[in-house]
VMD Tcl script that draws the C-alpha trace (Angstrom):
set ca {
  {-47.89 -80.99 40.72}
  {-44.95 -80.54 43.07}
  {-45.06 -76.75 42.66}
  {-48.79 -76.66 43.49}
  {-48.22 -78.85 46.55}
  {-45.42 -76.58 47.78}
  {-47.58 -73.48 47.16}
  {-50.48 -74.95 49.14}
  {-48.13 -75.91 51.98}
  {-46.70 -72.39 52.00}
  {-50.14 -70.81 52.20}
  {-51.26 -73.16 54.98}
  {-48.05 -72.71 56.95}
  {-48.04 -68.91 56.70}
  {-51.73 -68.64 57.48}
  {-51.27 -70.87 60.52}
  {-48.21 -68.90 61.61}
  {-50.12 -65.64 61.21}
  {-53.11 -66.87 63.22}
  {-50.92 -68.34 65.97}
  {-48.83 -65.16 66.26}
  {-51.93 -62.96 66.50}
  {-53.41 -65.31 69.11}
  {-50.25 -65.22 71.26}
  {-50.05 -61.45 70.85}
  {-53.65 -61.01 72.01}
  {-53.06 -63.16 75.09}
  {-49.86 -61.34 76.01}
  {-51.34 -57.85 75.67}
  {-54.57 -58.83 77.43}
  {-52.79 -60.21 80.48}
  {-50.05 -57.58 80.71}
  {-52.48 -54.67 80.40}
  {-54.64 -56.01 83.23}
  {-51.72 -56.86 85.47}
  {-50.29 -53.36 85.11}
  {-50.81 -51.03 88.11}
  {-53.75 -48.65 87.89}
  {-57.53 -48.73 87.96}
  {-59.46 -48.73 84.64}
  {-62.47 -47.30 86.48}
  {-60.52 -44.05 86.71}
  {-60.64 -43.87 82.92}
  {-64.37 -44.58 82.77}
  {-65.65 -42.48 85.71}
  {-62.91 -39.87 86.04}
  {-62.75 -37.93 89.31}
  {-66.18 -39.26 90.29}
  {-64.50 -42.49 91.36}
  {-63.15 -40.75 94.47}
  {-66.67 -40.29 95.87}
  {-67.84 -43.86 95.12}
  {-68.27 -46.36 97.90}
  {-66.78 -49.86 97.89}
  {-70.12 -51.37 96.88}
  {-70.50 -48.92 94.02}
  {-66.98 -49.71 92.82}
  {-67.68 -53.45 92.89}
  {-70.94 -52.91 91.00}
  {-69.13 -50.77 88.43}
  {-66.50 -53.46 87.87}
  {-69.24 -56.04 87.46}
  {-71.02 -53.89 84.86}
  {-67.79 -53.50 82.89}
  {-66.89 -57.18 83.20}
  {-63.76 -56.47 85.25}
  {-64.71 -58.57 88.26}
  {-64.09 -61.97 86.66}
  {-60.72 -63.78 86.57}
  {-58.49 -62.63 83.73}
  {-58.81 -65.85 81.75}
  {-62.62 -65.58 81.87}
  {-62.41 -61.98 80.70}
  {-60.17 -63.08 77.83}
  {-62.52 -65.85 76.74}
  {-65.43 -63.40 76.67}
  {-63.37 -60.81 74.81}
  {-62.07 -63.12 72.11}
  {-65.53 -64.68 71.64}
  {-66.98 -61.22 71.02}
  {-63.99 -60.24 68.85}
  {-64.71 -63.09 66.44}
  {-68.16 -61.53 66.03}
  {-66.71 -58.09 65.30}
  {-67.30 -56.69 68.79}
  {-64.04 -55.43 70.32}
  {-65.67 -53.95 73.38}
  {-66.36 -50.48 74.71}
  {-63.68 -47.84 75.04}
  {-63.52 -46.98 78.74}
  {-62.28 -43.47 78.07}
  {-64.53 -42.47 75.17}
  {-67.52 -44.65 76.17}
  {-68.21 -45.73 72.59}
  {-67.22 -48.94 70.74}
  {-63.45 -49.20 70.43}
  {-63.67 -49.78 66.68}
  {-65.55 -46.49 66.25}
  {-62.72 -44.67 68.02}
  {-59.87 -46.20 66.05}
  {-61.41 -46.42 62.55}
  {-60.99 -42.71 61.63}
  {-57.36 -42.78 62.78}
  {-56.15 -45.73 60.69}
  {-56.11 -43.60 57.54}
  {-53.99 -40.91 59.23}
  {-51.37 -43.46 60.25}
  {-51.29 -45.08 56.81}
  {-50.94 -41.70 55.07}
  {-48.13 -40.51 57.35}
  {-46.32 -43.86 57.43}
  {-46.79 -44.53 53.71}
  {-45.52 -41.09 52.72}
  {-42.49 -41.43 55.01}
  {-41.82 -44.93 53.69}
  {-41.77 -43.77 50.05}
  {-39.70 -40.67 50.75}
  {-37.17 -42.56 52.87}
  {-36.37 -45.03 50.11}
  {-36.35 -42.50 47.29}
  {-33.98 -40.22 49.19}
  {-31.92 -43.15 50.53}
  {-31.41 -44.52 47.03}
  {-30.45 -41.12 45.61}
  {-28.09 -40.43 48.52}
  {-26.50 -43.88 48.19}
  {-25.97 -43.35 44.46}
  {-24.37 -39.97 45.10}
  {-22.04 -41.40 47.74}
  {-21.10 -44.32 45.50}
  {-20.29 -41.94 42.68}
  {-18.07 -39.92 45.02}
  {-16.53 -42.69 47.11}
  {-13.84 -41.60 49.58}
  {-14.10 -37.95 48.54}
  {-14.53 -35.19 51.09}
  {-18.26 -34.87 50.39}
  {-18.74 -38.63 50.84}
  {-16.90 -38.58 54.17}
  {-18.92 -35.58 55.38}
  {-22.21 -37.22 54.40}
  {-21.22 -40.45 56.17}
  {-20.33 -38.66 59.40}
  {-23.38 -36.33 59.34}
  {-25.68 -39.21 58.43}
  {-24.38 -41.38 61.25}
  {-24.80 -38.53 63.74}
  {-28.34 -37.82 62.50}
  {-29.28 -41.47 62.82}
  {-28.36 -41.50 66.53}
  {-30.28 -38.33 67.39}
  {-33.27 -39.34 69.59}
  {-36.49 -38.73 67.63}
  {-38.25 -37.31 70.70}
  {-35.52 -34.71 71.21}
  {-35.39 -33.85 67.51}
  {-39.16 -33.39 67.41}
  {-39.09 -30.99 70.38}
  {-36.29 -28.96 68.76}
  {-38.19 -28.72 65.46}
  {-41.35 -27.59 67.24}
  {-39.37 -24.98 69.17}
  {-37.78 -23.60 65.99}
  {-40.48 -23.84 63.32}
  {-43.68 -23.66 65.39}
  {-42.89 -21.47 68.38}
  {-40.05 -19.18 67.27}
  {-40.72 -18.86 63.54}
  {-44.45 -19.71 63.60}
  {-44.15 -21.33 60.18}
  {-45.56 -24.82 60.74}
  {-48.20 -26.33 63.05}
  {-46.85 -28.25 66.01}
  {-49.57 -30.88 66.37}
  {-52.61 -32.49 64.82}
  {-53.33 -33.85 61.35}
  {-55.23 -30.77 60.14}
  {-56.65 -27.49 61.40}
  {-60.17 -27.31 62.81}
  {-62.70 -27.52 60.00}
  {-60.06 -28.28 57.34}
  {-60.04 -32.06 57.24}
  {-60.54 -31.97 53.47}
  {-57.84 -29.34 52.82}
  {-54.88 -31.21 51.30}
  {-52.45 -28.30 51.68}
  {-53.34 -27.95 55.36}
  {-52.77 -31.67 55.90}
  {-49.39 -31.44 54.15}
  {-48.34 -28.59 56.44}
  {-49.19 -30.70 59.49}
  {-47.19 -33.62 58.12}
  {-43.97 -31.72 57.41}
  {-42.43 -31.84 60.89}
  {-43.36 -35.49 61.60}
  {-41.98 -36.45 58.18}
  {-38.71 -34.64 58.85}
  {-38.27 -36.57 62.11}
  {-39.10 -39.89 60.47}
  {-36.88 -39.31 57.44}
  {-33.87 -38.18 59.47}
  {-34.33 -41.14 61.83}
  {-34.28 -43.71 58.99}
  {-32.58 -42.13 55.99}
  {-28.93 -42.90 56.67}
  {-29.63 -46.40 57.96}
  {-30.95 -47.46 54.56}
  {-28.66 -45.18 52.56}
  {-25.65 -46.82 54.17}
  {-26.87 -50.32 53.33}
  {-27.61 -49.41 49.71}
  {-24.32 -47.53 49.41}
  {-22.35 -50.55 50.60}
  {-24.20 -52.84 48.20}
  {-23.40 -50.49 45.34}
  {-19.73 -50.29 46.33}
  {-19.52 -54.09 46.52}
  {-20.92 -54.20 43.01}
  {-18.49 -51.53 41.79}
  {-15.55 -53.73 42.82}
  {-16.62 -56.74 40.77}
  {-14.73 -57.95 37.72}
  {-17.27 -56.90 35.11}
  {-16.81 -53.27 36.20}
  {-13.12 -53.47 35.28}
  {-14.14 -54.82 31.89}
  {-16.61 -51.96 31.43}
  {-13.90 -49.44 32.35}
  {-11.52 -50.99 29.83}
  {-14.17 -50.49 27.18}
  {-14.28 -46.77 27.94}
  {-17.49 -46.60 30.00}
  {-17.68 -43.65 32.36}
  {-18.21 -44.13 36.09}
  {-21.76 -42.74 35.93}
  {-22.64 -45.18 33.14}
  {-21.23 -48.10 35.12}
  {-22.98 -47.16 38.36}
  {-26.37 -46.30 36.87}
  {-26.64 -48.72 33.96}
  {-24.95 -51.78 35.43}
  {-24.36 -51.66 39.20}
  {-27.66 -50.08 40.16}
  {-29.61 -52.49 37.98}
  {-27.92 -55.46 39.67}
  {-28.48 -54.01 43.15}
  {-32.13 -53.07 42.50}
  {-33.51 -56.47 43.66}
  {-31.61 -56.09 46.92}
  {-33.10 -52.62 47.41}
  {-36.60 -54.02 46.87}
  {-35.84 -56.74 49.41}
  {-34.63 -54.15 51.94}
  {-37.78 -52.12 51.36}
  {-39.95 -55.15 51.95}
  {-38.45 -56.06 55.33}
  {-38.28 -52.44 56.56}
  {-42.02 -51.86 56.98}
  {-42.08 -52.68 60.73}
  {-39.09 -50.38 61.28}
  {-40.75 -47.43 59.53}
  {-44.08 -48.19 61.24}
  {-42.44 -47.94 64.66}
  {-41.01 -44.57 63.63}
  {-44.51 -43.47 62.63}
  {-45.81 -44.25 66.10}
  {-43.01 -42.27 67.72}
  {-43.69 -39.26 65.48}
  {-47.41 -39.44 66.27}
  {-46.68 -39.36 69.99}
  {-44.24 -36.44 69.71}
  {-46.47 -34.27 67.53}
  {-49.81 -35.41 68.96}
  {-50.72 -36.60 65.47}
  {-54.07 -38.45 65.62}
  {-53.12 -41.97 64.61}
  {-52.87 -45.49 65.97}
  {-49.51 -44.81 67.64}
  {-50.66 -41.81 69.65}
  {-53.89 -43.61 70.52}
  {-51.94 -46.64 71.79}
  {-49.95 -44.47 74.17}
  {-53.11 -42.77 75.47}
  {-54.91 -46.09 75.85}
  {-52.06 -47.53 77.91}
  {-51.91 -44.37 80.01}
  {-55.63 -44.42 80.84}
  {-55.92 -48.23 81.12}
  {-58.42 -48.29 78.27}
  {-58.07 -52.05 77.84}
  {-60.33 -52.65 74.86}
  {-58.95 -49.75 72.87}
  {-55.37 -50.78 73.66}
  {-56.08 -54.35 72.57}
  {-57.52 -53.23 69.25}
  {-54.67 -50.79 68.57}
  {-52.02 -53.42 69.32}
  {-53.79 -56.06 67.21}
  {-54.02 -53.70 64.24}
  {-50.33 -52.93 64.66}
  {-49.55 -56.63 64.86}
  {-51.66 -57.23 61.77}
  {-49.65 -54.64 59.83}
  {-46.27 -55.90 61.04}
  {-46.93 -59.61 60.60}
  {-48.59 -59.11 57.21}
  {-45.67 -57.01 56.02}
  {-43.25 -59.73 57.16}
  {-45.15 -62.35 55.18}
  {-45.26 -60.08 52.13}
  {-41.54 -59.38 52.51}
  {-40.75 -63.07 52.56}
  {-42.88 -63.61 49.45}
  {-41.12 -60.76 47.65}
  {-37.73 -62.14 48.65}
  {-38.67 -65.51 47.22}
  {-39.67 -63.88 43.94}
  {-36.42 -61.89 43.85}
  {-34.25 -64.83 44.95}
  {-35.67 -68.11 43.57}
  {-33.02 -70.01 45.54}
  {-35.23 -69.70 48.63}
  {-37.98 -71.63 46.84}
  {-35.51 -74.20 45.59}
  {-34.22 -74.75 49.11}
  {-37.75 -75.18 50.40}
  {-38.59 -77.57 47.58}
  {-35.52 -79.71 48.31}
  {-36.42 -79.79 52.01}
  {-39.94 -80.87 51.13}
  {-38.65 -83.63 48.85}
  {-36.31 -84.83 51.61}
  {-39.13 -84.96 54.14}
  {-41.38 -86.74 51.66}
  {-38.65 -89.29 50.96}
  {-38.04 -89.91 54.66}
  {-41.75 -90.37 55.37}
  {-42.19 -92.81 52.48}
  {-39.22 -94.89 53.58}
}
mol new
graphics top color blue
foreach p $ca { graphics top sphere $p radius 0.5 }
foreach p [lrange $ca 0 end-1] q [lrange $ca 1 end] { graphics top cylinder $p $q radius 0.2 }
display resetview
């Protein structure tokens, strides 16, 4: 009975926290986007705005619902949003959801692929470094990895485009696929190579270093000395014992890293003009396309907040002590309230 009560309280608390966070996020983005300098009519009418009179501009703002106070605009927007209407894109002049829907898949494919590759390569690199601790190759990898981590992704992307797209003409420099080849898997893979390289190099050593240190901490524990005394080789100790004990920590790191990798996806999309939510967010902010920007930010917030909740749930499964702590806190509160 106690476990069910705690589970229900967890679900209610996390659902409430999720809803409150999304609500605060929507208010913040709505107000900041409208207080930013610039005229959204420029996005809707283009150069024609220069020939419009003051009355025509006022009428245009009234038609687009931009003449009301910001809080009134927000109330109208959120009321329509609960009905599935996120407004009209000022730049594309079609519903914002119709603009962003085809791009969600591109972002998930690019970000998901990078996420998987980063942790596979990070784990393999960490194992290699742990096997060769303090050797020349380990020191070189540590120094090169640290330098690669601090290379700005924008600069790295420009260099890769200059080398592989312009000079060597081997890989495409932008887009998710060539014209008319949206269903060609090989063509999509070619377009993903450069963004993936930027994302992997920007994140690889950060996670490799954490996993490497966890492995080395495990290598120095007492049971490793016992295994060595029994004649176990270093590879057997690292792979069969240390890695198995560190595996839950790696899963925990993976769970909490989703927002980090997602931010890298948005940067890569902007650099390589990859059609995804990240590139669309930048364009929406640039052209003051309020409704499209709101939807893009909310989808991003949905992904980040959901991943944080999932990460916490995974951590609780991996480390039951978190649940025990919460259960003891709940008992203490229940005892105080009854007294």
